[in-house]
PDB file of N, CA, C and O in Angstrom:
ATOM      1  N   MET A   1       1.058  -0.992  -0.111  1.00  0.00           N
ATOM      2  CA  MET A   1       0.088   0.297   0.086  1.00  0.00           C
ATOM      3  C   MET A   1       0.868   1.050   0.125  1.00  0.00           C
ATOM      4  O   MET A   1       1.935   1.088   0.738  1.00  0.00           O
ATOM      5  N   ALA A   2       0.142   2.071  -0.881  1.00  0.00           N
ATOM      6  CA  ALA A   2       1.303   3.205  -0.934  1.00  0.00           C
ATOM      7  C   ALA A   2       1.077   4.405   0.336  1.00  0.00           C
ATOM      8  O   ALA A   2       0.028   4.800   0.846  1.00  0.00           O
ATOM      9  N   GLN A   3       2.436   4.775   0.594  1.00  0.00           N
ATOM     10  CA  GLN A   3       2.155   6.004   1.590  1.00  0.00           C
ATOM     11  C   GLN A   3       1.461   7.217   1.481  1.00  0.00           C
ATOM     12  O   GLN A   3       2.075   8.084   0.859  1.00  0.00           O
ATOM     13  N   LYS A   4       0.265   7.550   1.945  1.00  0.00           N
ATOM     14  CA  LYS A   4      -0.406   8.507   2.002  1.00  0.00           C
ATOM     15  C   LYS A   4       0.447   9.898   2.350  1.00  0.00           C
ATOM     16  O   LYS A   4       1.337   9.820   3.197  1.00  0.00           O
ATOM     17  N   LYS A   5       0.208  11.002   1.781  1.00  0.00           N
ATOM     18  CA  LYS A   5       1.255  11.970   1.893  1.00  0.00           C
ATOM     19  C   LYS A   5       0.413  13.016   2.794  1.00  0.00           C
ATOM     20  O   LYS A   5      -0.805  13.017   2.611  1.00  0.00           O
ATOM     21  N   MET A   6       1.008  13.999   3.848  1.00  0.00           N
ATOM     22  CA  MET A   6       0.525  14.846   4.958  1.00  0.00           C
ATOM     23  C   MET A   6      -0.453  15.978   3.785  1.00  0.00           C
ATOM     24  O   MET A   6      -0.139  16.061   2.598  1.00  0.00           O
ATOM     25  N   PRO A   7      -1.465  16.653   4.304  1.00  0.00           N
ATOM     26  CA  PRO A   7      -2.109  17.794   3.858  1.00  0.00           C
ATOM     27  C   PRO A   7      -0.907  18.765   3.718  1.00  0.00           C
ATOM     28  O   PRO A   7       0.152  18.827   4.343  1.00  0.00           O
ATOM     29  N   PRO A   8      -1.502  19.640   2.508  1.00  0.00           N
ATOM     30  CA  PRO A   8      -0.305  20.832   2.061  1.00  0.00           C
ATOM     31  C   PRO A   8       0.064  21.624   3.258  1.00  0.00           C
ATOM     32  O   PRO A   8      -0.870  22.165   3.852  1.00  0.00           O
ATOM     33  N   GLY A   9       1.422  21.806   3.774  1.00  0.00           N
ATOM     34  CA  GLY A   9       1.745  22.934   4.673  1.00  0.00           C
ATOM     35  C   GLY A   9       1.569  22.244   5.836  1.00  0.00           C
ATOM     36  O   GLY A   9       1.241  23.029   6.725  1.00  0.00           O
ATOM     37  N   ILE A  10       1.643  21.155   6.205  1.00  0.00           N
ATOM     38  CA  ILE A  10       1.391  20.414   7.416  1.00  0.00           C
ATOM     39  C   ILE A  10       2.653  19.702   7.791  1.00  0.00           C
ATOM     40  O   ILE A  10       3.316  19.734   6.754  1.00  0.00           O
ATOM     41  N   SER A  11       3.302  19.118   8.647  1.00  0.00           N
ATOM     42  CA  SER A  11       4.401  18.285   9.032  1.00  0.00           C
ATOM     43  C   SER A  11       3.843  17.320   9.371  1.00  0.00           C
ATOM     44  O   SER A  11       2.657  17.474   9.665  1.00  0.00           O
ATOM     45  N   ALA A  12       4.451  15.886   9.485  1.00  0.00           N
ATOM     46  CA  ALA A  12       3.592  14.962  10.131  1.00  0.00           C
ATOM     47  C   ALA A  12       4.513  14.871  11.510  1.00  0.00           C
ATOM     48  O   ALA A  12       5.699  15.080  11.764  1.00  0.00           O
ATOM     49  N   PRO A  13       3.259  14.418  12.329  1.00  0.00           N
ATOM     50  CA  PRO A  13       3.591  14.659  13.960  1.00  0.00           C
ATOM     51  C   PRO A  13       4.238  13.329  14.381  1.00  0.00           C
ATOM     52  O   PRO A  13       4.141  12.153  14.033  1.00  0.00           O
ATOM     53  N   ARG A  14       5.056  14.149  15.432  1.00  0.00           N
ATOM     54  CA  ARG A  14       6.102  13.134  16.318  1.00  0.00           C
ATOM     55  C   ARG A  14       5.514  11.773  16.504  1.00  0.00           C
ATOM     56  O   ARG A  14       4.431  11.783  15.919  1.00  0.00           O
ATOM     57  N   ALA A  15       5.693  10.807  16.955  1.00  0.00           N
ATOM     58  CA  ALA A  15       5.338   9.726  18.046  1.00  0.00           C
ATOM     59  C   ALA A  15       4.918  10.591  19.259  1.00  0.00           C
ATOM     60  O   ALA A  15       3.800  10.562  19.774  1.00  0.00           O
ATOM     61  N   ALA A  16       5.896  11.318  19.628  1.00  0.00           N
ATOM     62  CA  ALA A  16       5.671  11.793  21.210  1.00  0.00           C
ATOM     63  C   ALA A  16       4.093  12.838  20.883  1.00  0.00           C
ATOM     64  O   ALA A  16       3.317  13.042  21.817  1.00  0.00           O
ATOM     65  N   ASP A  17       3.908  13.213  19.950  1.00  0.00           N
ATOM     66  CA  ASP A  17       2.525  14.200  19.711  1.00  0.00           C
ATOM     67  C   ASP A  17       1.263  13.256  19.660  1.00  0.00           C
ATOM     68  O   ASP A  17       0.131  13.557  20.039  1.00  0.00           O
ATOM     69  N   CYS A  18       1.662  12.092  19.135  1.00  0.00           N
ATOM     70  CA  CYS A  18       0.237  10.792  18.913  1.00  0.00           C
ATOM     71  C   CYS A  18       0.016  10.608  20.280  1.00  0.00           C
ATOM     72  O   CYS A  18      -1.041  10.922  20.828  1.00  0.00           O
ATOM     73  N   TYR A  19       1.330   9.928  21.059  1.00  0.00           N
ATOM     74  CA  TYR A  19       0.879   9.791  22.669  1.00  0.00           C
ATOM     75  C   TYR A  19       0.041  10.630  23.168  1.00  0.00           C
ATOM     76  O   TYR A  19      -1.069  10.311  23.594  1.00  0.00           O
ATOM     77  N   ARG A  20       0.605  12.017  23.156  1.00  0.00           N
ATOM     78  CA  ARG A  20      -0.267  12.772  23.750  1.00  0.00           C
ATOM     79  C   ARG A  20      -1.623  13.246  23.306  1.00  0.00           C
ATOM     80  O   ARG A  20      -2.334  13.916  24.054  1.00  0.00           O
ATOM     81  N   TYR A  21      -1.989  12.892  22.070  1.00  0.00           N
ATOM     82  CA  TYR A  21      -3.040  12.949  21.576  1.00  0.00           C
ATOM     83  C   TYR A  21      -4.016  11.862  22.254  1.00  0.00           C
ATOM     84  O   TYR A  21      -4.992  12.233  22.906  1.00  0.00           O
ATOM     85  N   VAL A  22      -3.765  10.757  22.104  1.00  0.00           N
ATOM     86  CA  VAL A  22      -4.275   9.877  22.619  1.00  0.00           C
ATOM     87  C   VAL A  22      -4.642  10.169  24.272  1.00  0.00           C
ATOM     88  O   VAL A  22      -5.795  10.065  24.691  1.00  0.00           O
ATOM     89  N   LEU A  23      -3.863  10.424  24.857  1.00  0.00           N
ATOM     90  CA  LEU A  23      -3.574  10.621  26.311  1.00  0.00           C
ATOM     91  C   LEU A  23      -4.758  11.877  26.802  1.00  0.00           C
ATOM     92  O   LEU A  23      -5.199  12.104  27.928  1.00  0.00           O
ATOM     93  N   SER A  24      -5.044  12.523  25.561  1.00  0.00           N
ATOM     94  CA  SER A  24      -5.916  13.997  25.682  1.00  0.00           C
ATOM     95  C   SER A  24      -7.449  13.768  25.631  1.00  0.00           C
ATOM     96  O   SER A  24      -8.432  14.426  25.975  1.00  0.00           O
ATOM     97  N   ARG A  25      -7.223  12.473  25.019  1.00  0.00           N
ATOM     98  CA  ARG A  25      -8.877  11.865  24.768  1.00  0.00           C
ATOM     99  C   ARG A  25      -9.442  11.582  26.091  1.00  0.00           C
ATOM    100  O   ARG A  25      -8.703  10.869  26.770  1.00  0.00           O
ATOM    101  N   PRO A  26     -10.615  11.960  26.691  1.00  0.00           N
ATOM    102  CA  PRO A  26     -11.108  11.575  27.594  1.00  0.00           C
ATOM    103  C   PRO A  26     -11.737   9.873  27.632  1.00  0.00           C
ATOM    104  O   PRO A  26     -12.224   9.388  28.653  1.00  0.00           O
ATOM    105  N   GLU A  27     -11.660   9.428  26.853  1.00  0.00           N
ATOM    106  CA  GLU A  27     -12.355   7.920  26.432  1.00  0.00           C
ATOM    107  C   GLU A  27     -10.855   6.750  26.889  1.00  0.00           C
ATOM    108  O   GLU A  27     -10.912   5.563  27.210  1.00  0.00           O
ATOM    109  N   VAL A  28      -9.643   7.638  26.755  1.00  0.00           N
ATOM    110  CA  VAL A  28      -8.397   6.645  26.711  1.00  0.00           C
ATOM    111  C   VAL A  28      -8.157   6.752  28.437  1.00  0.00           C
ATOM    112  O   VAL A  28      -8.353   7.718  29.174  1.00  0.00           O
ATOM    113  N   ASP A  29      -7.639   5.318  28.775  1.00  0.00           N
ATOM    114  CA  ASP A  29      -7.395   4.939  29.996  1.00  0.00           C
ATOM    115  C   ASP A  29      -5.903   4.485  30.291  1.00  0.00           C
ATOM    116  O   ASP A  29      -5.342   4.337  31.376  1.00  0.00           O
ATOM    117  N   VAL A  30      -5.396   4.298  28.910  1.00  0.00           N
ATOM    118  CA  VAL A  30      -3.934   3.425  29.160  1.00  0.00           C
ATOM    119  C   VAL A  30      -3.488   3.570  27.841  1.00  0.00           C
ATOM    120  O   VAL A  30      -4.118   3.309  26.816  1.00  0.00           O
ATOM    121  N   CYS A  31      -2.266   4.040  27.960  1.00  0.00           N
ATOM    122  CA  CYS A  31      -1.520   4.142  26.339  1.00  0.00           C
ATOM    123  C   CYS A  31      -0.337   3.276  26.814  1.00  0.00           C
ATOM    124  O   CYS A  31       0.057   3.109  27.969  1.00  0.00           O
ATOM    125  N   MET A  32       0.149   2.752  25.641  1.00  0.00           N
ATOM    126  CA  MET A  32       1.212   1.934  25.187  1.00  0.00           C
ATOM    127  C   MET A  32       2.315   2.198  24.854  1.00  0.00           C
ATOM    128  O   MET A  32       2.368   1.897  23.662  1.00  0.00           O
ATOM    129  N   MET A  33       3.362   2.625  25.202  1.00  0.00           N
ATOM    130  CA  MET A  33       4.326   2.770  23.930  1.00  0.00           C
ATOM    131  C   MET A  33       5.642   2.090  23.639  1.00  0.00           C
ATOM    132  O   MET A  33       6.231   1.382  24.455  1.00  0.00           O
ATOM    133  N   GLY A  34       5.993   2.316  22.610  1.00  0.00           N
ATOM    134  CA  GLY A  34       7.236   1.379  22.332  1.00  0.00           C
ATOM    135  C   GLY A  34       8.594   2.307  21.786  1.00  0.00           C
ATOM    136  O   GLY A  34       8.410   3.054  20.824  1.00  0.00           O
ATOM    137  N   VAL A  35       9.728   2.249  22.320  1.00  0.00           N
ATOM    138  CA  VAL A  35      10.404   2.721  22.075  1.00  0.00           C
ATOM    139  C   VAL A  35      11.817   2.410  21.469  1.00  0.00           C
ATOM    140  O   VAL A  35      12.307   1.389  21.950  1.00  0.00           O
ATOM    141  N   ARG A  36      12.812   3.223  20.263  1.00  0.00           N
ATOM    142  CA  ARG A  36      14.048   2.186  19.981  1.00  0.00           C
ATOM    143  C   ARG A  36      15.129   2.827  20.930  1.00  0.00           C
ATOM    144  O   ARG A  36      16.002   2.074  21.361  1.00  0.00           O
ATOM    145  N   ASN A  37      15.144   4.127  21.285  1.00  0.00           N
ATOM    146  CA  ASN A  37      16.518   4.297  22.075  1.00  0.00           C
ATOM    147  C   ASN A  37      16.046   5.320  23.077  1.00  0.00           C
ATOM    148  O   ASN A  37      14.903   5.771  23.140  1.00  0.00           O
ATOM    149  N   LYS A  38      17.240   5.685  23.987  1.00  0.00           N
ATOM    150  CA  LYS A  38      16.520   6.587  25.039  1.00  0.00           C
ATOM    151  C   LYS A  38      16.578   8.064  24.699  1.00  0.00           C
ATOM    152  O   LYS A  38      16.643   8.909  25.592  1.00  0.00           O
ATOM    153  N   GLU A  39      16.554   8.417  23.260  1.00  0.00           N
ATOM    154  CA  GLU A  39      16.187   9.730  23.243  1.00  0.00           C
ATOM    155  C   GLU A  39      14.846   9.656  22.330  1.00  0.00           C
ATOM    156  O   GLU A  39      14.507  10.730  21.834  1.00  0.00           O
ATOM    157  N   MET A  40      14.239   8.799  22.114  1.00  0.00           N
ATOM    158  CA  MET A  40      13.085   8.373  21.761  1.00  0.00           C
ATOM    159  C   MET A  40      12.103   8.326  22.880  1.00  0.00           C
ATOM    160  O   MET A  40      10.950   8.715  22.695  1.00  0.00           O
ATOM    161  N   LEU A  41      12.601   7.756  24.312  1.00  0.00           N
ATOM    162  CA  LEU A  41      11.917   7.665  25.534  1.00  0.00           C
ATOM    163  C   LEU A  41      11.778   8.700  26.084  1.00  0.00           C
ATOM    164  O   LEU A  41      10.855   8.933  26.864  1.00  0.00           O
ATOM    165  N   ARG A  42      12.759   9.574  25.739  1.00  0.00           N
ATOM    166  CA  ARG A  42      12.693  10.992  26.430  1.00  0.00           C
ATOM    167  C   ARG A  42      12.071  11.895  25.968  1.00  0.00           C
ATOM    168  O   ARG A  42      12.004  12.958  26.586  1.00  0.00           O
ATOM    169  N   ASP A  43      11.488  11.736  24.838  1.00  0.00           N
ATOM    170  CA  ASP A  43      11.029  12.966  24.037  1.00  0.00           C
ATOM    171  C   ASP A  43       9.451  12.235  24.370  1.00  0.00           C
ATOM    172  O   ASP A  43       8.674  13.027  24.903  1.00  0.00           O
ATOM    173  N   ASN A  44       8.952  10.975  24.145  1.00  0.00           N
ATOM    174  CA  ASN A  44       7.910  10.462  25.214  1.00  0.00           C
ATOM    175  C   ASN A  44       7.533  10.834  26.363  1.00  0.00           C
ATOM    176  O   ASN A  44       6.438  11.392  26.448  1.00  0.00           O
ATOM    177  N   LEU A  45       8.048  10.700  27.125  1.00  0.00           N
ATOM    178  CA  LEU A  45       7.864  11.008  28.428  1.00  0.00           C
ATOM    179  C   LEU A  45       7.814  12.522  28.483  1.00  0.00           C
ATOM    180  O   LEU A  45       6.662  12.874  28.736  1.00  0.00           O
ATOM    181  N   GLN A  46       8.582  13.469  28.350  1.00  0.00           N
ATOM    182  CA  GLN A  46       8.339  14.910  28.124  1.00  0.00           C
ATOM    183  C   GLN A  46       6.839  15.422  27.620  1.00  0.00           C
ATOM    184  O   GLN A  46       6.175  16.299  28.173  1.00  0.00           O
ATOM    185  N   ALA A  47       6.516  14.765  26.593  1.00  0.00           N
ATOM    186  CA  ALA A  47       5.008  14.649  25.587  1.00  0.00           C
ATOM    187  C   ALA A  47       4.185  14.560  27.099  1.00  0.00           C
ATOM    188  O   ALA A  47       3.947  15.537  27.809  1.00  0.00           O
ATOM    189  N   ILE A  48       3.829  13.199  27.390  1.00  0.00           N
ATOM    190  CA  ILE A  48       3.090  12.941  28.569  1.00  0.00           C
ATOM    191  C   ILE A  48       3.010  13.487  29.576  1.00  0.00           C
ATOM    192  O   ILE A  48       1.974  13.436  30.240  1.00  0.00           O
ATOM    193  N   GLU A  49       4.308  14.298  30.042  1.00  0.00           N
ATOM    194  CA  GLU A  49       4.175  15.064  30.913  1.00  0.00           C
ATOM    195  C   GLU A  49       3.312  16.583  30.818  1.00  0.00           C
ATOM    196  O   GLU A  49       2.920  17.212  31.801  1.00  0.00           O
ATOM    197  N   LYS A  50       3.149  16.942  29.540  1.00  0.00           N
ATOM    198  CA  LYS A  50       2.823  18.094  29.494  1.00  0.00           C
ATOM    199  C   LYS A  50       1.201  17.865  29.339  1.00  0.00           C
ATOM    200  O   LYS A  50       0.673  16.795  29.037  1.00  0.00           O
ATOM    201  N   ALA A  51       0.460  19.232  29.641  1.00  0.00           N
ATOM    202  CA  ALA A  51      -0.931  19.214  29.795  1.00  0.00           C
ATOM    203  C   ALA A  51      -1.904  18.655  28.599  1.00  0.00           C
ATOM    204  O   ALA A  51      -1.682  19.049  27.455  1.00  0.00           O
ATOM    205  N   PRO A  52      -2.823  17.876  28.812  1.00  0.00           N
ATOM    206  CA  PRO A  52      -3.710  17.987  27.439  1.00  0.00           C
ATOM    207  C   PRO A  52      -3.534  18.602  26.405  1.00  0.00           C
ATOM    208  O   PRO A  52      -3.180  19.771  26.560  1.00  0.00           O
ATOM    209  N   MET A  53      -3.649  18.250  25.399  1.00  0.00           N
ATOM    210  CA  MET A  53      -3.777  19.167  24.122  1.00  0.00           C
ATOM    211  C   MET A  53      -4.658  19.895  24.450  1.00  0.00           C
ATOM    212  O   MET A  53      -5.596  19.670  25.214  1.00  0.00           O
ATOM    213  N   THR A  54      -4.289  21.189  23.647  1.00  0.00           N
ATOM    214  CA  THR A  54      -5.320  22.399  23.366  1.00  0.00           C
ATOM    215  C   THR A  54      -6.736  21.630  22.486  1.00  0.00           C
ATOM    216  O   THR A  54      -6.548  20.552  21.921  1.00  0.00           O
ATOM    217  N   PRO A  55      -8.105  22.295  22.449  1.00  0.00           N
ATOM    218  CA  PRO A  55      -9.013  22.190  21.616  1.00  0.00           C
ATOM    219  C   PRO A  55      -8.312  22.550  19.848  1.00  0.00           C
ATOM    220  O   PRO A  55      -8.747  21.793  18.980  1.00  0.00           O
ATOM    221  N   GLU A  56      -7.474  23.453  19.466  1.00  0.00           N
ATOM    222  CA  GLU A  56      -6.383  23.575  18.429  1.00  0.00           C
ATOM    223  C   GLU A  56      -5.756  22.257  17.878  1.00  0.00           C
ATOM    224  O   GLU A  56      -5.828  21.601  16.839  1.00  0.00           O
ATOM    225  N   GLU A  57      -5.066  22.182  19.145  1.00  0.00           N
ATOM    226  CA  GLU A  57      -4.355  20.799  18.784  1.00  0.00           C
ATOM    227  C   GLU A  57      -4.979  20.034  18.684  1.00  0.00           C
ATOM    228  O   GLU A  57      -4.632  19.431  17.669  1.00  0.00           O
ATOM    229  N   LEU A  58      -5.962  19.483  19.208  1.00  0.00           N
ATOM    230  CA  LEU A  58      -6.790  17.993  18.976  1.00  0.00           C
ATOM    231  C   LEU A  58      -7.387  18.012  17.631  1.00  0.00           C
ATOM    232  O   LEU A  58      -7.383  16.967  16.981  1.00  0.00           O
ATOM    233  N   GLU A  59      -7.938  19.166  17.107  1.00  0.00           N
ATOM    234  CA  GLU A  59      -8.688  19.719  15.608  1.00  0.00           C
ATOM    235  C   GLU A  59      -7.545  19.093  14.745  1.00  0.00           C
ATOM    236  O   GLU A  59      -7.744  18.136  13.997  1.00  0.00           O
ATOM    237  N   LYS A  60      -6.094  19.823  14.932  1.00  0.00           N
ATOM    238  CA  LYS A  60      -5.055  19.560  13.999  1.00  0.00           C
ATOM    239  C   LYS A  60      -4.751  18.087  14.030  1.00  0.00           C
ATOM    240  O   LYS A  60      -4.530  17.760  12.864  1.00  0.00           O
ATOM    241  N   MET A  61      -4.679  17.417  14.544  1.00  0.00           N
ATOM    242  CA  MET A  61      -4.566  15.821  14.855  1.00  0.00           C
ATOM    243  C   MET A  61      -5.808  14.955  14.097  1.00  0.00           C
ATOM    244  O   MET A  61      -5.872  14.020  13.298  1.00  0.00           O
ATOM    245  N   LYS A  62      -6.694  15.768  14.780  1.00  0.00           N
ATOM    246  CA  LYS A  62      -7.981  14.885  14.087  1.00  0.00           C
ATOM    247  C   LYS A  62      -7.902  15.275  12.463  1.00  0.00           C
ATOM    248  O   LYS A  62      -8.221  14.400  11.658  1.00  0.00           O
ATOM    249  N   MET A  63      -7.546  16.372  12.060  1.00  0.00           N
ATOM    250  CA  MET A  63      -7.808  16.345  10.532  1.00  0.00           C
ATOM    251  C   MET A  63      -6.487  15.563   9.664  1.00  0.00           C
ATOM    252  O   MET A  63      -6.595  14.987   8.582  1.00  0.00           O
ATOM    253  N   ILE A  64      -5.359  15.715  10.400  1.00  0.00           N
ATOM    254  CA  ILE A  64      -4.601  14.914   9.691  1.00  0.00           C
ATOM    255  C   ILE A  64      -4.778  13.193   9.597  1.00  0.00           C
ATOM    256  O   ILE A  64      -4.336  12.406   8.759  1.00  0.00           O
ATOM    257  N   GLY A  65      -5.636  12.960  10.852  1.00  0.00           N
ATOM    258  CA  GLY A  65      -5.895  11.320  10.693  1.00  0.00           C
ATOM    259  C   GLY A  65      -6.725  11.373   9.593  1.00  0.00           C
ATOM    260  O   GLY A  65      -6.450  10.635   8.647  1.00  0.00           O
ATOM    261  N   ASP A  66      -7.882  12.245   9.514  1.00  0.00           N
ATOM    262  CA  ASP A  66      -8.899  12.089   8.770  1.00  0.00           C
ATOM    263  C   ASP A  66      -8.368  12.256   6.947  1.00  0.00           C
ATOM    264  O   ASP A  66      -8.883  11.636   6.017  1.00  0.00           O
ATOM    265  N   HIS A  67      -7.455  13.061   6.858  1.00  0.00           N
ATOM    266  CA  HIS A  67      -6.665  13.112   5.803  1.00  0.00           C
ATOM    267  C   HIS A  67      -6.182  11.699   5.544  1.00  0.00           C
ATOM    268  O   HIS A  67      -6.670  11.022   4.639  1.00  0.00           O
ATOM    269  N   LEU A  68      -5.197  11.247   6.360  1.00  0.00           N
ATOM    270  CA  LEU A  68      -4.570  10.006   6.071  1.00  0.00           C
ATOM    271  C   LEU A  68      -5.408   9.053   5.898  1.00  0.00           C
ATOM    272  O   LEU A  68      -5.196   8.469   4.835  1.00  0.00           O
ATOM    273  N   TYR A  69      -6.609   8.486   6.717  1.00  0.00           N
ATOM    274  CA  TYR A  69      -7.446   7.906   6.268  1.00  0.00           C
ATOM    275  C   TYR A  69      -8.798   8.116   5.612  1.00  0.00           C
ATOM    276  O   TYR A  69      -9.822   7.468   5.828  1.00  0.00           O
ATOM    277  N   GLY A  70      -8.672   8.868   4.992  1.00  0.00           N
ATOM    278  CA  GLY A  70      -9.690   9.022   3.981  1.00  0.00           C
ATOM    279  C   GLY A  70     -10.953   9.686   4.199  1.00  0.00           C
ATOM    280  O   GLY A  70     -11.819   9.968   3.370  1.00  0.00           O
ATOM    281  N   LYS A  71     -10.918   9.932   5.684  1.00  0.00           N
ATOM    282  CA  LYS A  71     -12.192  10.335   5.961  1.00  0.00           C
ATOM    283  C   LYS A  71     -12.650  12.042   5.809  1.00  0.00           C
ATOM    284  O   LYS A  71     -11.900  12.927   6.220  1.00  0.00           O
ATOM    285  N   PRO A  72     -14.157  12.373   5.075  1.00  0.00           N
ATOM    286  CA  PRO A  72     -14.555  13.724   4.744  1.00  0.00           C
ATOM    287  C   PRO A  72     -14.465  14.379   5.775  1.00  0.00           C
ATOM    288  O   PRO A  72     -14.798  13.921   6.868  1.00  0.00           O
ATOM    289  N   ARG A  73     -13.977  15.620   5.593  1.00  0.00           N
ATOM    290  CA  ARG A  73     -13.893  16.664   6.697  1.00  0.00           C
ATOM    291  C   ARG A  73     -15.147  17.496   6.255  1.00  0.00           C
ATOM    292  O   ARG A  73     -15.247  17.865   5.085  1.00  0.00           O
ATOM    293  N   VAL A  74     -16.159  17.809   7.245  1.00  0.00           N
ATOM    294  CA  VAL A  74     -17.697  18.866   7.673  1.00  0.00           C
ATOM    295  C   VAL A  74     -17.035  20.131   7.821  1.00  0.00           C
ATOM    296  O   VAL A  74     -16.073  20.233   8.582  1.00  0.00           O
ATOM    297  N   THR A  75     -17.437  21.028   7.208  1.00  0.00           N
ATOM    298  CA  THR A  75     -16.902  22.266   7.831  1.00  0.00           C
ATOM    299  C   THR A  75     -18.151  22.982   7.630  1.00  0.00           C
ATOM    300  O   THR A  75     -18.258  24.151   7.998  1.00  0.00           O
TER     301      THR A  75
END
């Protein structure tokens, strides 16, 4: 399967951003992460120590997911 491209002008979120997104959702109780090295572990731990994402950050992550998985955006 060909890899889909990010929306124009948007860079791909880091894994740490994705963990923070998941942990910002009230219906999620547990998030498991895998790491390849100490730097990745450090980045992920710093991300989950931050406050939950703002509504704007959550919307951006949702827009990226909808674009990549082919869900139409309703405006």
